[in-house]
C-alpha positions in Angstrom: 66.8 141.0 163.7 69.7 143.1 164.7 71.4 142.3 168.0 71.7 145.0 170.5 73.9 145.4 173.6 70.8 145.4 175.8 69.0 142.5 174.0 69.8 139.0 172.9 73.5 138.0 173.2 75.5 137.1 170.1 76.1 133.7 171.5 72.5 132.8 170.6 73.9 130.7 167.7 77.3 129.7 166.8 77.9 132.1 163.9 81.6 131.1 163.6 80.4 127.8 162.1 78.9 129.7 159.2 82.3 131.0 158.2 84.0 127.7 158.7 81.4 125.9 156.6 81.7 128.5 153.8 85.5 128.4 153.8 85.6 124.6 153.8 83.6 124.7 150.6 86.0 127.3 149.1 83.2 129.9 148.8 83.6 133.6 149.3 80.9 135.6 151.1 79.9 137.3 147.8 79.4 133.9 146.1 77.3 132.5 148.9 75.3 135.7 149.2 74.4 135.4 145.5 73.3 131.8 146.0 71.1 132.9 148.9 69.7 135.8 146.9 71.0 138.5 149.2 73.7 141.2 149.4 77.2 140.3 150.6 76.8 143.0 153.2 73.7 141.5 154.8 75.3 138.0 154.7 78.4 139.4 156.3 76.3 140.7 159.2 74.7 137.3 159.7 78.1 135.5 159.6 79.5 137.9 162.1 76.5 137.5 164.4 75.3 141.1 164.1 72.0 139.9 162.5 69.9 137.0 163.3 69.8 134.2 160.8 66.4 134.0 159.0 64.7 130.6 159.1 64.5 130.2 155.4 68.2 130.9 155.0 69.0 128.5 157.8 67.2 125.7 155.9 69.0 126.6 152.7 72.4 126.6 154.4 71.6 123.2 156.0 70.8 121.8 152.6 73.8 123.4 150.9 76.3 122.3 153.5 74.5 119.0 154.3 74.5 119.7 158.1 71.8 120.0 160.7 70.4 123.3 161.9 71.4 122.2 165.4 75.0 122.2 164.2 74.8 125.7 162.7 73.0 126.9 165.8 75.6 125.4 168.1 73.2 123.1 169.9 75.3 120.0 168.9 78.7 119.3 167.6 77.3 116.5 165.5 77.8 117.8 161.9 75.7 115.1 160.1 72.1 116.1 159.4 69.2 114.0 160.5 67.9 111.4 158.0 65.1 113.0 155.9 61.8 111.2 155.4 61.8 110.1 151.8 58.2 111.3 151.5 59.2 114.8 152.4 61.0 116.6 149.6 62.2 119.6 151.5 64.7 120.5 148.8 61.7 121.2 146.5 60.2 123.5 149.2 63.4 125.5 149.7 65.5 125.5 146.5 69.0 127.0 146.9 68.4 129.4 144.0 
């Protein structure tokens, strides 16, 4: 979804955190985009807040960075993810590659 001046505000999620997390891991946008199976241009739009973050990508980023979706979305400042139920193997459902 593309943001418009009349529609949803960019502050819907904390897109600056995406850049911080990427830079903390020493990744370039082009490298991360390749991991996410998308173009660098589209990823750049997401990181800048111009495009909404797709749910599947949000899950992949949470697993890659080991943070909660709430942290990426700006709902909490707590960076640690919730404990996963051992019976649920979400990494098998949403592999990074």
